[in-house]
N, C-alpha and C positions, 0 to 999 in steps of 0.2 A: 287732652289730645287735641283739640282744635287749633294749638299752635302746628302741629304735623299736616293737619289739613289743608291748614292755609298754607304753609312751607310749598305742599304739595300742588296745590291748585295755582299759586302767586308765583311760585319759583323751581319750576318742575327742572333746569338745566343746574340748580344748584351754586348759582351766579354771585346771589348776593347773601353775605356773612355777618356775624356782629358775635363781639361776645364782651363781656365784663371786664373792667379791668378798673382799677386801683378798688380794690376790694368790694367792685360791686359799686361805685360811686359814678360811672362813668361806661361808657359803651362803646367798642371800636367797631366800626362800619366798614366793609370793604363791599365794591360790586366790580366785578369780572377782575379779581385781585391787585385793583386799585383802591385808594383811601377814598372814602365819602365821609360827610356829616352826618350826624344823625338823620337829620334835615331832608337831606338828599336822599338818604338811604329809606327814610317815608312816604318821599312823592314816589318813589321806582316802586312801589308796594300800591301805590293809589291809583296811578297810571296803568298798574297791570290787574287793578280790581275792574276799573273801568273799562280799560280792553276786553275784560272776559267779562263781563256784563253787556258788551256790546254781540257776546260770539265771536270774538277773535283770540289766537292765540297770546298769552300773556307778553313774549316779548316780540310779537308781530310791530313793526315798524312799516306805516304805509311809505312809499318810493315815487315820487312824483320820476315819468322814464321820459320827461321831453316830449317836444314837438319835432318830427322830423319826418321822412319819407314815409307812406304809410301809415301814418299814426294820425292823420285828420282828413276828412273827406273834404277838399276844396270846394269853395261854393260855384266857382265855374265846370271842374267836374260833374258826371252824370252819374 
């Protein structure tokens, strides 16, 4: 049942799926409905595990909001 615990923690939105094909000789993986290689599938799980260790949500990704009015205090402003 450890697999269920990992699935719940690393993929709460059920975006990652895998299934055995060729009589169990191969695995077909998808991420958000798109086919990915098994290596990519494992990488996604690893990245999510690292985010969880840092206290972040598994699917969260940092976003750069850019520089513009109101985002930075200019050196000439007080």
